[in-house]
N, C-alpha and C positions, 0 to 999 in steps of 0.2 A: 071656635076660632076658625077663620077662613083657611081653606086648604091651599097649599102652595101652587098646585097646578091650576086651580081656579083663578087665583090672583094673576098668574102669568097670562092665562088665556083671555082674561078680561081687560088686559092692559090696553088703553086706548091708543089709536094711531096718532102720530104727530100731526098737528093741525096747522103747522107752519107758524105757530106762536110758541114762544118759550116762556116769557114772563107773564104775558097777558092772556094766555090760553086758558081753556076750561080746566085742563089737567096739568099738574106739575111733574108728572111722570108718564112719558109717552114712548112709543116705539116707531121706528122706521123700518119697513120690511116685514116679511111674514115668517121669517125663520126663527131659530131658537135665540134666547137672550143670553145664554151662558150662565155660569155659576154665580158670578159676582152680581150681575143685574138681577138675577132671579132672587138672590138673597135679599137685595134691597127692595124688590117688589113685595116680598113677603114681610119685610120689616116695616114697610110703609103702613100696612094695615095693622100689623102687630102693635106698633106704637099708638095708633089711634084707638085700638080696642082695650089696651091694658095699662097704659101710663096715666095715672090720675093727675090731670092738669092742676087741680086745686092744691095738690101737695107740693107743687113746684111753680107757684104763682109768678115768681120773678125769673123763670127760665122758660125759654121756648125750645121745644125739641121737635126736630123734623128731619126728613130726608132732603138734602139739597136738590133743587130743581134739576131735572135731567131728562135727556132723550137717549134712547138706546138704538143703535144701528144693528139690526138682527143679522144672524149668520148667513142668510141667503145673499146679502150684499157682498160679504166676504167671498162666497163661492163664485159669484159673478166676476168680481175683481180678479181673482186668481185665474179663472178660466179664460176670460177675454184677453188678458195680458200674457197668457201662457206661462205664468210664473211657476206653475207646478213642474215645469221642465227644468227649472234651475237645479244645478247640482250643488245643493246647499251643503252637503257634507264636505265639499272641497273648498267652500268659500268662507272667508272671515265674515263676521257680522256686519262690518261696515260696507262690504261689497253687496251683501244681501240687502241692506238698508237702502243703498243707492239704486239698486235695481227696482225696488218697490217705489222709490220716489219718482222714477222716470215713467212709471206706469200710470194709466188713467183710471180714475174711479168710474163706476158705472154711471152713465148719463142720467139714469132714473133717480140716482141719489143726489145729484148735484143741485137740483131745484130746492129740495128740502134744506140742504146745507146753506145755500145762498139765502134762503128766507130766514134761517136761524141767525146767520151772521149779520144780516141787515139790522136786526133789532137788539142783538146782544153786544155790548161794548165793554164788558168786564171780564176778568180772567175766567178761563174754562180749564177744567181738568179732563183730558182725553184719556180714558182708562180702559184697560183690557177686561174682557169678560168672556173667557173661553168656554167651549162646550165641555171639555173634560173636567172643568172645575165643578161640574154638577155632581161628580163622584164624591160623596161625603167623606169617604175614608182616604181620599187623596187630595186635600185642598192645595191648589196651586198658588200658594202665597208668595208674592214677590217674584214670580218666575217671568212674567211678561212685562212689557213696557207700559209706562204711564208718562204722558207728557202734559205739562201745564203751559198754557200760552197766555200772555198778557191780554191779548185781544183788545188793545186800546189804541191801535193805529187809526189815524184820521180817516183813511179811505177804506171802504168795505172790500175792495179788491185785495188789498194786502191782508186784511183779516181773514178773508176767505181762503187765500193761498196758505196762510199759516195753519188754518184749521185742517185743510186737506193734507198738508204735510204731516201733521200730528196723527191723523187717522192712518195714513200709510205707514208711519213709524210703528204704531201699535200692531197693524197687520203684519209688518215685517218681523216683529219680535216673536211671532208664532214660530218662525223658522230659525231664530237665533240659537246658537249652540246650547246655551243654558237650558232653554225650553226643550230642545230635542233630547238632551241627556236626561232631563227630569222625566219626560214622558217615558223614555225607555226603562227607567228604574221602576215605573209603575206597571210594567209588563204590557203597555199599550203601544200601538204603532203610531209614530208621529203624523202619518198621513191621515189618521182619523180626526185630528184636531181641526176645529173651526173656531173662528174668532168673531164675537160680537164686540161692539165698541160703545162705551158710555161717554156721552158728552154732558158734563155736569158743572154747575157753578162751583167755583172755589170758595169755600167758607173763609171769610177774612175781611179785613178792612184795608184801605189804601193809606199808606203813610209816606208821602213824598214819592220816591221812586221804588218803593217796596209795597207789596201786597201780601198779607199773611194773617192767619188767625192768632189770637192772643196765646192760645195753647192748643196742642194736639195731644191725643192720647191713644194708647192701646191697653185694653183691659181683658184679662182672662179669668174665667171662673175657676180655673185650677192652677195652682202655683207649684212648679217643680222645685222652687228654691225658697220655701218658707223659712223665716228666721224668727228667733224669739218665741213669743206665744202663738204666732200665726200658724194656722193649719193649711195643708195643701188645698182643701176644698173651699177655703175662704177666698181664694183668688189672689190676683196681683194686678197692679195698675202701673203703667209708666206714662209720665207726663213730660212734655217738652214745649218750650217757647217756639212759636213759628210753625212751619209746615211739619207734618208727621214724618217726613223723610229722615229727620234726625233719629227717630226711634227705630224705624224699620230698617235702617242701614246699620243698626248696632252702635250708634253714637251715644254720647253722654246724655242721660235723661234722669228724671227723679222717679224712683221706683218704691212702691209701698204696698202694704196689704190694705185693702179697703175695709177690713175689719178693725185695723189699728192705724188710722190715718194720722194720728197725732204722735205716734211712737217716735222717739228721738232717732235721728238719722244714724246709719251705721258707719260713722266716722270717728276716729280716735281723737281728732283735734280740729279746731277751726281751720288750721292750715290745710289739713287733708280735705276738709269740706270745700274750701276755695279751689283746690286743685281738682276735686272729683265731681264737681257739678258743672252744668252746662254754661258755656261762655260764648257760644255763637249759635246762630240759627239760620234756617233756610227761609227764603221768601221768593215770590214771583217778581222778576225784574220788570218794572213798569217804566224804566227810564230809557237811556240810550240803547238802541238795538245791539245785541251781541253779534259776534262773528257768526256768519251763516253756517249752521251745522245741523241739518234736519235729521241726522241719524244719531244725535246725542239726546239722551233723556233729560239732561240738565241744561239744554240750550238756553232756556228762558228763566233759569233760577240763579239766585245770588245768595251769598252768605253775608251776615253782618254780626256785630258783637253786642254786648250788653249796653255799651254806651249809646249805640244807635237805638236800641230798644227803649232805653229810658228817655231819650229825646223824642221818641214816638209816643211816649206816655202810655206804655202797655205793661209796665212792671208793677204797678200799684197793687194788683191782686195776685202777683206771681212771686214776688221776691221778698227776701229778708235782708237785713243790713248787719254787717259785722261792725260793732262799735268797739274800737280798740281801747277807748278810755275805760270802758266797763268790762272789757274782755268777754263780751257775750254777743250772741246773735239775736237780733230783735226783729220780729215779723214786721214787714212793711218798709217804707222808705223814709220814715220820720227821722232817723239818725243819719249822721254823716259817716261814710265808710264804704268799703267794698260791698257790692250787691251779690247776693247768693240766691240762685234760683231753686228754692225749696218749696215753693207754692204754699207756704205757711198761712198767708191771708185766707186761702181757700180751705186748706185742710185743718189748720189749727184754730184760726179765728172764725172759720165757717162764714165768711162774708157772703158766700153763695153756697147752697147745698149741693155742690157738684158731686161730692163723694156719695151722698145719698142717692142721687140720680144714677150714677154709675152702677151702684149696687142693684138698683131697681132694673136697669137695662140688662145687666148680666142675668139676673134671676128670670126675667121675662123671656129672654132669648134661650136660656138653658131649658126652661120648661117647654117652650114651643118646639125646639129641635130635639129634645130628649137626649142631649149630650152636653158635655162641657163645651164652652164656646169661647171665641175670641172676637172682640168688637173693636172697631176703630171709630174715632170721632174727632171733631175739631170744634173749638169754642171761641166765640167772640164776646166781649163784654162792652156794652155801649153805655157810656155815661152821658147824662143830660142835666143841664142846670134846672130845667123846669119839671122834669119827670124823674121817677125813681130809676135807678140803674137796673138794666136788664141784661141778661146773658142769653146767648143762643147756642145750643148744642146741635151741630150738624152730624147726624148719624151716617157714617161713611161705609161701613162694612160689617157683616156678621158672617162667621164661618165656624164650623165645628172643630174642636180639638180632638185628637186621637189619644186616649189615655188607656193603656193596656190594663186589663183586669186580671191577668195571670198572677197567681199567688207565688211569690218567690221569697224565700226566707234567707236573709243575710244578717247574721248576728255580729255583735261587736267582736267576738272571738274570730269570726271568719275573716275580718279585716287584717288579722295578723297571721293568717295561714302561711305556713312555710313555702307553699307553692305560689303565693301571690307575688306578681311582679309590680302591681300597683293596686291601691285601694283608696276609697274616699267615702266620707260621710256627707258629701254634697254632690248628689248624682241626679241627673234628669233621666227619666224613662223608667221602664219596668220590663223585666223578662230575662230570658237566658239565650245566649248565642254561643253555640259550640262548633260553628263552621268556619272559624277564622284561623288562617294559617300564615298570614303575613302581617308584619308590623312596619309602619312607615312613621318615622319620627324626625323631628327637627333636632339637629345636633346642638346640645346645650353649650358646648365649648366654643362653637362658632356663631352662635346666635347674636344678632344685633337688631335693635328696633329700626335702624336705618335701612336694613336689608329685607324688611318684611314683604315688599312687593315682589322682589326677586324670589323669595321663598315661596310665595304663592304660585309663581310660574313654574318652579321646579316641582312642586307638589302636583300641579295640573298635569304634567307629563306622566308622572308615575301613576296618578289616578286613572288616566286614559288607558294605560297599558293594563293595569289590573282589572279595570271595568270590562275591557274587551275580552279578557280571559275569564270573566265571571268569578273573580277571586275577591271576596270581601276582606277588608283589612281593618286593623286597629291603627288609629291615627293619633299621634301625640305631638303637641306643639305648645307655644307660649303666647300668653296674652289672649285677647278676645278673638275667637274665630269669627270671621265674617265682618269684622269692624271696617267701616269706611275710612277710619283714621289709622294709618299705618303705625303711628306711635302707640296705639292702644292694643295692637294685635296684628294678626296676619290677615290681610284684606282679600280673602278668598270669596268666591261666589259658590253657590251650590254645585254647579257643574264641575268645579275643580276638586271637590272632595266627595263626590256623589257615591263612590264605591265604599266609603268607610261604614262599617257596621257598628263601630264604637269609636267615640272621639274623646280625647282627653285635652282639657285646657289646663296647662300648668303655669306656674309663675316662676320668675327668677328675680333676684334683687333689682335688676335693671328693667324688668317687665312685671311689675307688681300692681296689678289692676283688680278692680272689683269683678264679681261674677257678671257674665253677659246676661242681659235680660231684655225681653221685649222686642226682638227683631223678627221680621218675616223669616229670616234665615233659620232660626231655631224652631219656628212653627213647623217648617218643612221637615226638620230633623225629627221632631216628635211624631209627625204624621207618618214617617217611614219607620218609626220605632227604632231609631238609631240612638243608642245610649250615649250619654254625655257626662263625662267626669270632670270635676274640678279638684285639682291637686295642688296645694300651695307648697312652695319650697320651704316655708317656715311652719308647716302644719304638722299634725300628728302622724300622717302617713306619707311615705316618700315613694317615688318611682325608683325602681332598681336599675339605675343606669349602668352599673357594672355588668349585670346580667344581659341587658340589651346589647351592650357593646361586644359581648362575647358570641352573639348569635351569627350564623352564616350570612354574609352580606350578598344580596342579590344585585344591588346597584347603589351608588351613592353619588352625591354632588357635594359641593362645598358646604351646603347648609342642611341637606336632607339625606337620610339613610333609609334604605329598604332592606329589611332582614326577613329571613324565613326560618323560624325556630324549628328544631327537630321535634319538639313535643307539641301536643295539641293545646290550643288556647280555648279557654272558656270564660265568657263574660257573664257575670251574675249581677243583676240589679234589683234591689228591693225598693219599689216605688213608695211603699208606705213609710219606711224608715229613712229613705234617701241614702241608703248604704249600698255600695257596689264594690266589686272586686274582680280583677282580671287574673285568672289562674293559668299557669303553664303546667299541665299535667305531666308528672315525671321530672319536674324541674329540679327538685332536691336530689333525686337519684342521679341525674345527669351531672349535677355539680359535684357530687361525691366522686363519680367516676372520673371526672376531669381532674380532680385533685389527686 
């Protein structure tokens, strides 16, 4: 198989042709390509060498056409505009973004960009590919900016201006706070970072004022939350209608084990299924231009619902229908009733061998990288009256997952240890942490789903203080950490909880959601070996709130409390059994003394 360094070195220069050029994967500049682009360069040859086209005759698999702006262009941009002199630690992200928008791209780059935009009039994804992403044990998933542009304006000057704004936005995201904080947690200096930029076709089709793929997906070869007969090493897949932003932002998606794609969904009733499956999706806005906001990642994105998707005729292969007359869910759209995005036509009826292809891609990437992997993809399904229906899978990303091999034994009896302040048999991660002396928790008696954005801000301030003091902490909250939907959980980004060494996602009657799955956010947590616990309010194991409320208070707000227990905390997670426990050494003795 071709070596990664050889693939990158042999990547041809951009010949000022995007669609009609000799090569569909080219580079601008002579610097590094960054981790994301390097991974795709490797995947390009990997797919050609190992995927048996005859086994998937009605599926096309490829890397979407792309050109990469190498890191030497970033260096020139920063140096010529003296942006390295910005006091970024003192500036909010929007001020940094505006400073970058006012700067000029290197004149040597502009000719290639103008040539590209003259011929391309369909949506483009302008994606980050940073130098530090090359470190396999520190994948920078979701840390930097991506901007999708409709690129459908009539005049090339406007399209050119929007392209350059998007490139500057990605460059600016190198200095945004979340990126700086993330780099610091890796032990690297933020000044070492350099940014390459990927300009890539958006996989999808146009439907009126919206452009989007039929479905997007994230697949992992290792599953931290297997259920039923599924094993961790059999992996996990999350699918969503529309752009993959739904998945990577921790929104509602359909999650399953690729070893058991037909397994009934984990819902107790049809009503739960209707509430717990995807009802809206992301698309590129091809219609009326939005309010000008070049420092916003979602400037050219819109959301729509299932009614719009059905009108666009994209649900045939994705949805089932609840038939009230028969009180059952029927794959496809043949019955009248509410639509449910369970992807049954693909997974149960196997109208396309999508799941077989995902399994093949995971195994291929895993063997090539010698590690558990995560891949991203987007699929369009094209129907024609005169020709057989075909599907296209655009392979968007591959990166390694970090799975600790340390052997930790946590028995069922350990979960009931008298020193345990919380325990769970649904834990992500593996290992032991005994350097935690602080606990930050959301106060259950004051929690409200309506206040989750405020809670995120309060956690942010405490996290900053503890991180500056190099004090790792245990974090406890309710709902899905990192969800972009405040009603599903607390909408934090990594930088707002980056100091947590162990994180607990608990439920309450008013915040009773399914496990978080499939987001960039949790990929980063696993790469830093941060343990993640799920503790249900109605489950076998409870959080000892009485003990937590008796601990010495360092600071508190209306919704959040920071305590510093007198005893030592130890977090033990057994990744093989998915059992974990947080112990307070000396807890029982201290309680007896208090009595």
